[in-house]
N, C-alpha and C positions, 0 to 999 in steps of 0.2 A: 438311511432309509431302507437299504437293501437288507440289513440285519433285522430291522423292524418287521419287514415283510415275512420273515421266518416265523414270527410269533403269532400264535393263535391259542388263547386259553380263556375260559369263562366268557366274559363279554368283550374281551379284547380281540379285535380283528386287525392284525398288523397291516395287511394289504389295504384295507379300507382307511385306516388312520394315515398311512404313508401317502396314499393317493390324495386324501383330504389336505394334508400338509403341503404337498407339492402344488395343488390347485390354488392354495391360499398363501403362497410364499411371501406375499407382501405383509403378512401379519406377524412374522417371527424372524429373528436374526440368526438363531442357531437352535439346534435340537439335539438332544442326546437321550437315549433310553438306558436305564441302569437298574441295578438292584444292589444297594450298598450293604445289604444284610448277609450276603453269602460269598464274599470273597471272589475267587476266580472260578467258580462253578461255570460261569459264562464261557470262559476259555475252554474248559474241559469238554463242554457239550457242543461247541461250534463244529467240531469234526463230524458230529452226527446231525448237523443241520438244525440245531436247536439254539435258541438265544434266550436264556433264562433270566428275564428281567420283568419288572412289574411297574416301573414308574417312568413316565416320559417327562422330561424337563425341557421347557421352551423358553428361550430368552426373547421376550416380546419386543416389538417395535414400539417405541414411545408414542403414545396417543392412540394406539390400536388395541389396547389391552382388553377392552370390553368385547370387541369383535373376536379376538382370539378366544376369550372365555366362552362366548356363544358358540363358536366352532367346536371347541373341546366338549361342550355339553352334548354334542351329537354323537360322540364316540362311545358312549356307554360306560364311562369310567366310574369306579366306585367312589372316587373322591377327587375333587379339584381344590387346589390351594395356591394362593399367591405367596411368593417369598419375595420380599422387597426390602428396600432401604439397606441398613447396615448388614442384615442377615444375608441378603443377596450379594452385597459387596464382598463380605467375608468368604462366602462360598465360591465366588469368582476370583478370589485372590486380590481384591482391591482394597485392602486395609489402608485406612488413612489417606486415601487418594483424593477425597472430596467428591468422588463420582458415585459413591455408594447409593445415594438416594435415587439415581437415575435408572438403576437396574431393577427390572421386574421379571421374575421367573415364575412361570405357571407350571405347577407340578400336577400331573394327571396320574392317578394311581388305580390299578386294577388288582383285585384280590384273586 
């Protein structure tokens, strides 16, 4: 959350999103913000107090997905998308575990 608070660009307000997530901790199991497109630019710019990322990934609490989606709609993201089933399982390293269908990841993206 502290790294997220460093980020403010376009319609993304890291402080507001982090506060919102902390207030609604019952809706998500884990959160990470990343940008898979640009390698270690994040690491390079941390020394200057910058966190160059554009996508927030949230592992939802089962049964609370619609509440999490509604919360995410208030953040001004340019796009929201569910990643579920085998796709979520694969991204989380759960190949063939039989648990894949239980995972739901909400991806919020800002341009």
